[in-house]
C-alpha positions in Angstrom: -100.2 -92.7 39.4 -101.1 -93.5 43.0 -98.3 -92.7 45.4 -96.2 -90.8 42.9 -97.3 -87.2 43.7 -94.9 -84.8 45.3 -96.2 -82.6 48.1 -94.5 -79.4 49.3 -95.0 -78.1 52.8 -95.2 -74.4 52.4 -95.6 -72.9 55.8 -93.2 -70.9 58.0 -93.1 -73.0 61.2 -90.9 -75.8 59.9 -88.8 -74.3 57.0 -87.2 -71.0 56.0 -88.5 -69.3 52.9 -85.1 -69.6 51.3 -85.1 -73.4 51.8 -88.5 -73.7 50.4 -87.6 -71.5 47.4 -84.5 -73.7 46.6 -86.6 -76.8 46.9 -89.3 -75.5 44.6 -86.8 -74.3 42.0 -85.3 -77.8 41.8 -88.5 -80.0 42.1 -91.8 -80.2 40.4 -94.6 -80.5 43.0 -98.1 -81.7 42.3 -99.5 -80.4 45.6 -98.5 -77.5 47.8 -99.8 -77.0 51.3 -99.2 -73.7 53.1 -100.3 -70.5 54.7 -101.5 -67.6 52.5 -98.5 -65.5 53.6 -95.9 -68.1 52.7 -97.4 -68.9 49.4 -97.6 -65.3 48.4 -94.0 -64.7 49.4 -92.8 -67.7 47.4 -94.7 -66.3 44.4 -93.2 -62.9 44.8 -89.7 -64.3 45.0 -90.3 -66.3 41.8 -89.8 -69.6 43.6 -93.4 -70.8 43.2 -94.8 -70.7 39.7 -98.6 -70.6 39.3 -98.6 -71.1 35.5 -100.0 -74.7 35.9 -102.2 -74.0 38.9 -105.6 -75.7 38.4 -107.1 -75.6 41.9 -106.6 -73.7 45.1 -108.4 -75.1 48.1 -108.9 -72.9 51.1 -109.5 -74.6 54.5 -112.3 -72.3 55.5 -113.3 -74.4 58.5 -109.9 -74.4 60.1 -109.8 -73.2 63.8 -106.8 -72.6 66.0 -106.7 -73.5 69.8 -108.6 -70.3 70.6 -111.4 -71.2 68.1 -110.3 -68.4 65.7 -110.8 -69.0 62.0 -108.9 -67.9 58.8 -111.4 -65.0 58.5 -111.3 -63.8 62.1 -107.5 -63.5 62.5 -106.8 -60.1 60.9 -103.3 -60.9 59.7 -104.3 -64.2 58.2 -107.4 -62.8 56.6 -105.3 -59.9 55.1 -102.7 -62.4 53.8 -105.4 -64.5 52.2 -107.0 -61.4 50.5 -103.6 -60.3 49.2 -102.9 -63.8 47.8 -106.2 -64.1 46.2 -106.2 -60.5 44.8 -102.7 -60.6 43.4 -102.0 -64.2 42.5 -105.2 -66.2 42.2 -108.1 -64.1 41.1 -106.4 -63.1 37.8 -106.0 -66.8 36.9 -109.6 -67.5 37.9 -110.8 -64.7 35.6 -108.8 -66.2 32.7 -110.5 -69.5 33.4 -107.2 -71.3 34.4 -107.8 -71.8 38.1 -110.8 -72.9 40.3 -111.1 -71.9 44.0 -112.6 -74.4 46.4 -113.6 -73.9 50.0 -113.2 -76.8 52.4 
């Protein structure tokens, strides 16, 4: 179904969490792109359902303008660890979700 997938932008810079929550509750999205913090917040609020999550891809090579990475920025690293621990790893252990590093 080329060109038919819906993508949700799930990061704080452009949208409020309430707006994203309302969007997710009224739309089925095939792909979500976002920061660990925002994704975790949406899961906590019940706006983002992970029941059908097959893959989570982490952009491990990302660098900001200061050459910092996802693992070297303490707050981002902590957010990622929380997301993985609470929301993703249980699904991986059950065999429902696969983690990929990019």
